[in-house]
N, C-alpha and C positions, 0 to 999 in steps of 0.2 A: 589694606588688602585682607585683613583677618575679619571674617564674618562672625558676629556673636550669635550664639544659639538663641532662637526664638522659642524653642521647645525647652521645657524644664528638664534638665539633665542632672539635678542634684542627687538622684538615687542611682545614677549610673556610675559604676566603679571605674576609676581611672586605672589603666593597665600599669603594672609594675615594670614590665619590659615592653619594648616596641614589638608589636606582633609582626610576624614575618609577612612581607608583601607578597609572598608566593603561596599564601593560603587563600582559598576562595571563600573562607568563612570570616566575614568582617566583624570587627569589634562593635559592640552595641553603640558606642559613640559615633562610629563611622556610619552606622545604619541611620541614626538620627540626622547626621550631617547630610547624608545622601538624599534623604527624603526632603529636607529643606532645599537642597540644591535642585532637585527635580522640579520643584515649584518654580524656581528661577528660570530653569531651562524652558519650561512650558510657557512662560510669559514672553519669551523671545519668539514672537510669531514669525519674524522674518527668517528664522533659522530652520523652521520645521520641515520645509521641503527638502533641504540639504540633509537634515538629520535623519530623514526616513531611510537614507542609505546606510545609516549606522555610524556611531561615534562613541569612543571610549572617554568617559569622564572620570575624574578622581577627586577625592577629598582627603585632606590631611588635617587631623585634629592637633592643635598646638597649644602650648602654654606660654603666655607672654605677661611678665610682671604679675604672676599669680592669677591671671585671667585666662580661662579656657575658651577657645574659639576654633574655627576651622577655616581652611582655605580651599579653593576650588581650582580645578584646571581641566583642560581638554587636550586630547592628543592632536598633534598637527595644528591646523587652523580652522576657523569657521568663517564662511562667507568672505574669504580672501583677507582676513585680518587675524592678528595674534592678540589684539588688545580689546578687552571688554571689562566694564566695571564688575567687580566681584570675582574676577579670575586672575590668577598670577600671570605675569608676563612670561614670554619664552626665555630659555637660556640664552639664545641668540636669535634675533629677529631676521629671518631670511626674507621677509617681505618688505623690508625697508627699501624704498625706491632709490635711495642714494647709496645703498650698500653695495659692496662688490658683487654679491650674489646676483642681484637683479641685472647688473651691468653685464657680467660674464655669462649669465643665463641667456641674455639677449643674443650674444654672439653665437651660442650653441643653437638657439632658435633660428637664427639667420641661416646657419649651415643646414639645419633640418629643412628649412624652406627651399634652399637651393637644391638639395638632394631630391626633394619631392617634385620640384618643378622639372628637373631633368628627367626623372624616372617616369613622370606622367606626361612629358612633353611630346609633341608631334614629331620633332626631328629625331629623337631617340627611338620612338616607336617605328618610324619609317625606316630607320637604319637597321633595326632588328628585323623588321618584316622583309626588307630587301635581302638581307643576309640569309635568313631562313629560306626564302624563296629560291635564291640562286643555289644554295647548298642542296636543296631538295631536287632541283632540276639537274644539277651536275651529277648527283648520285644516280638519277634515272638514266642519264645519257651514258654514264660509265657502265651501268648494269647492262644496257643494250649493247654496248661495245663488247663487253665480256661474253655475252650470249652469242654475238656474231662471231667472235673468236672461236668459241666452242663449236659452233655450227660448221665453220670453214675447216676446222681441224678434223671433224668427223668426215667431212667430204674428202679430205686428203687421205685420211686413214682408209676410206673405202677404195680409193684409187690404188693405194699400195696393196691392199688385200687382194685385189683382182690381178695384181701383177703390173709392173710398169718398167720402162727402160731407164737406163742411168740418166739420160738427158731429162726425162720427165721427173725423176727423183730430185735432180738438182733444182728444177723449176719449183717443185713442191717445197723444198727447203727455203728457197728464196722468198716464196710467197708467205711462208710461215714467219720468217724473220721480218718481212715487211709489215705483216699484220700486227705483230707484237710491237714493233717500233711505232706504228701509227697509233696503236692503243696507248702507249706510254706518252706520245706527244699530245694526244687528246686529254689524257689524265692531267698532264702538266698544265695545259691551257686552262682547263676547268678549275683546277686547284688554285691557280694564280688569280682567276676571276673571283673565286670564293674568298681567297685571302684578302683581296682588295676590299671587299665588303666587310670582312671580319676586322680589318684594321680600323675601319670607321666605328664599328660597334665597340671594339676594345678601347678606342679613344674615350668614348662616353663612359664605359664601364670603369676604366682606370681613374677617370676624373671623379666619378661617384665614390669609388673605393678610397681615393685620397681624401675626399671630403669626410667620409665616415671615419677614417683613421684619425683625421684631425679632430673630429667631434669626440671620438673616444678619448683622445689624450686630454682635450680640454675638459671633458666631463670628469675624468679621473683626477685631474689637477684641481678642479673646482670642488669636487667632493672632499678631497684631502684638506683643502683650504677651509672648507666649512667645518669639518671635524675639528680642526685646530682652534676654531672659535668657541667650541663647547668645552669650557674648563669647568669640570664638575667638582663641586665642593663636598666635603664631609663636615661633621660637627666640629672637627678639630681645625677647620679653616684651610685644610690642604686641598689645593685645586690641581686636578689632573686632566689632561686633554683626552679626547676619545681615542686617538691613535695609540697612546700609551696604554689606555685601559684595555683595549682589544688586542694588543700585541701578543699577549700571553694566552689568548683564547684559541680554540681549534680553528676558527675562521680567520684569525690574525688581523682581519680588517673589519672595521665597524660597518654594519649593514646600513643601507639607506634609511633615513628617518631616526637613527639612534640619537637619543637625547631630546627628542620631540614628544615622547610619550608623557602622559599626565603625571606619573609617579616621579620621574626625575625632575620635572618642572617644579613640582611642589616641594621636594626636598631642597632643591637649589635655592628657592626663594626663602625657605625657612632658615637654612644655614647662613645665607647672605645677610639676613636681618636678625640674627641672634635669637631665633625662636627655638623652643624645645619641642620636637615632634613627639606625639603620644601614640598615634595610630594612624593608619592610612588604608584606604580601600579604593578600588576602581570598579565602575559599573558600566554596562553597555546601554546605549540609548538608540532605539530605532530598529530597523529590520536586520535580520542576520545577513552577513555577507554570503556569497555563493559557496565559497570554499570552507571557511571556518564555521563553527557553530556558536552563535551568540543569541541570547534571549533578552528581549527588551527588559530593562530594569534589573537584570541579574548581575551579581558581583563576580568578578574574575580576578585571578592572580595576575601579578605583573608578568609580562611576556618574558620568555626565557632567552631568546636569541638577542634581542635588543637591550632589555633592561637588566637581566641578571648580572652581567659583568659590570654594568654601571652601578647597580645597587651594591655590589660587593665592595666597591670603593666608598660610595656615599654613606653607607651605614656603619663604616668603621668608626669606633668611638662611642657608638650607641649600644646599649644592652638589648639585643634582639633575640626573640624567641626562635629556637631552632624549629624548623618545620619539616616533618617527614610525612608523606602521604601514607596513611595506614587506617583503613576504614574499620578493621575488625581485629580485635585482640584474640590471639589463639588460646591463651591460657592453658597451654599444655595439651591441646586436643590431639587425640590419637589419629593415626591415618587409617581410615576405615577401608577394609578390603571387601569389595562387592562381588568379585568373581576371581577365581584362581584355578589354574591347572599346572601341569609340569612345564608348560611352555610360555605362559603369559599370565599377567595379573592385571585387574582393573580396580583402581582405587577411587574413593570419593574424596577429592581434595577439598579441605575446608577453605572458606574465604579468608584471605589474609596470609596464606602460605604461598611462597614462591614455587613455581614448577621446578626451576633449577636455581642453584645458589646465585646470589647477586653480589654487587659490590659492598652493600651495607648489611647483608644478612646471609648467613650460611645455611640456616634451617630451610629445607625445601623438600619437596616430594622426592626428588632424585636422591638426595642425601639419605633420607629415611629408607628408601628402597634399597640403596646400597648396603645399609646396615642390616636390613631384613634378609637380603639375598646376596651374601658376600661371594657365593660361588657362581653367580650369574655370569655368563660369557658374553652377553650382548650389552649394548649401550643403555639398555633398560627403557627409558622414556621414549615413546614413539612420537608424541606431540606435546603441546603445552597449552595451558590456560593462563590468562592474566592473573596476577596475584590476588586481585579483588574478587575474581570469579570463583565460585565453588563448582564441584561436579566431577564427572567421570574423566579419568585419565587412564590410558592404556600403556602398559609397560611390557616389554619382551624380555624373557630370561635368556634367550640365545640370540646370537648375531644373525642367524638365518631367519628366525621369526621376525626380528627387528627390521631386516631389509624388506621382507615381504609386506609387512604392515605399512612401512613408510611408502612403499610403492603404491599401495592401495590409497593412501592419503593423497599422493601425487596424482593418481588417476581419478580422484574424487569419487571413488566407489564406496567410501566409508560414509554411512548416514549418521548424522548427529542431530539431536534435538535439544534445544535449550528452552527454559522457561524464565520469564522475567516479569517483574512488577514495574510498570511504567508510571512515571510521576505525573499523572493526569488521566483524564477520561478520553479515550480514543473512540471516535465515532465510526470509523471504518471497521469492517469485519475482518479484513486481512488483505493480503496482496503480495506483490513482489517488489522488492527494492533493488534497483541496479544503479549504484553510485560508485564509480571507480575511486580508489583511495591511494593516497601517497603520504609519506611522513611530512608533518608540519615542522620543518627544520627550525623555525623561529620559536616554536613552543613544544619542544620535546617533553614527554613522549607522545604528544597528541598526533592524530592523523587528520587529514582533511580531504574533502571532495576535490578531485583533480581530474576534470574531464579530458584534459589534453594528455597528461603524462601518467595518470594514475593507473594502477593495476585493476583489472576487472574484479568487482565484488558484487555478489548476488545473494540476497536473503529472501526466503519465503517466510511469511508470518501469518498468524491468525489470532484473533481474540478468543480467549478462553472464558474470561469472566470480567465484568465491570463492577467496580466498587464505588464508594462515595467519591473518592478523589484519585483513585488509581485504576489501572487496567492490568489484568493478568494476561500475558500473551505467550505464545509458543513461537520459537524461531527455528527454522531449518536452514542453516547456512549451506549454500551450494559451493561457495569458495571459503577460504579460511584466512582472510587478511587480518592483520593486527587491528584490534578495536572495531572490527567490522560491525558487529551487532550494536555496539554502543553508538557509533556514528550513524548507522542506518536508522536507529531508533530516534536519535535526537535531531538529525538534520531535517530542515523544513521541506526538503524535496523527498525525504524518506517518510517515516511515520510522523515526524514532527513532535515527538514526545519522548524526552530522555528517560533512561532507566533510573528508577529511584536509587538514590545514593551514588549516582555517577558524578563524582566531584569534577571530572575533566570536562564533561559535556552537559552537565546539568547541575544539580544541587547536592551538597554533602548530606549524608545520613549516617546511621550506625554501621552500614555496610553497603556494598553494591549488590542490589537484588537481581543478580543474574546467575543462573545455575544450569550446568550441563547435565541434563537428567537422563539422557538415553544415547547410546551409541551402538551401531550395528556394523559388523565387519565380517569378512570371510576368514575363518580360522585356517591358517596355512597348514596345520598338522592334522586337524580333524576333518578337513576338506568339506566344511559346511559353514553357513552363515550363523553368526552368534550375535544375539541381541542382549545387551545389558542395560538395565534401567534402575 
């Protein structure tokens, strides 16, 4: 299963420690292995149509008896199979026709078919139609009866107003009582008729509900049974099942597809066969999916939601490089004050500095402002920038000014302008990007395009200058979602060109080339608009 390098790697340094799988910057050995694997993938003509939809592949460079080679894997399966020459096998073969998965999956499939047949069947449709029809007709008749009651009441009230004898009053009372009783009898008859039709509809609905509940229980039991088949190894030979691995995570339950990604497959095979892992990397092949941002041929870190808990166990016993995303070293940079008066201050945040203290670092704009203005009565920072983004941040010295400025941000009356260098040459002159965004819970802190549940995100943009391999652009965000400009730049339905140095949505560089260069707001104390650039 180990592929020997056809490329000369004698001048490539072997890593002393296993590089973190959560770095998007692959080791040179992995780059060579990936290039050789791409040739193999291209030679599988029967795969290409399926792979256009996108697939993650992985390589693991290993040492066996002093010989260095690499193994390959793909996430999930290809063309309905888990087994191909040159690729490691799955941790557990879900596609085995004699295995419990295919047998129990068929039972769930049969339930799905039954539900579909009932929901789309003529009998159920006719029952619903009859119920809706009689319910509508009954409501119309009851309304007419109520209107008749009101009309006859008005007639009696008119007789009383003109004066009437005791005998006539008695008759009017009897008539009123009769009308009400007749209306109640009518309501009861109609409600009984509607209920008869509803019983028929409910019979179908309850049966469908029972089937769906049965399907839910079978699916949950099957999923747990599957997870128990995935006994993940580490270099010490310790095998732990997915339920135990994920029990201590925030989600507590393994997500669907856990253990089927390329990375865990590769490590499992290496540990099961006594191989020494040297480095590993994963790359995308094909078109980008609609929600996430993936570029053909680009390397990506292991996914957080599925793979991070698994990797935490599998990498035990290996010397692994710690990985912390940090594009730009601060080297003691001072916090530049661009504008200040007695009520507020605008600073130029350097790239690499947090807006507020984080779990792993306390140095931040907020902390420095608190040191500079110990007597400030407000919460200071009015808004935030990503750690990797540089540029203008507004802080308020009083609580009143802070509330006013935050309200302006909420009403979207604050105008902001960013400049960025895009990693490629963009042909369009500009435009509007409208892609709703939501958190990608499987790959925190990334955001993704989410047409159904995402929050509105709108960005105006224009090209300022084209260079040999980059494009300078200006962004005017209408909304202020997390990573909005980064996703809108990189997504193929947006500009389709990531910001240079965007390790999450593009390629790593010395820093993220995104800068908040201008901000305009209404000064709550001076009662005029202020523009800082």
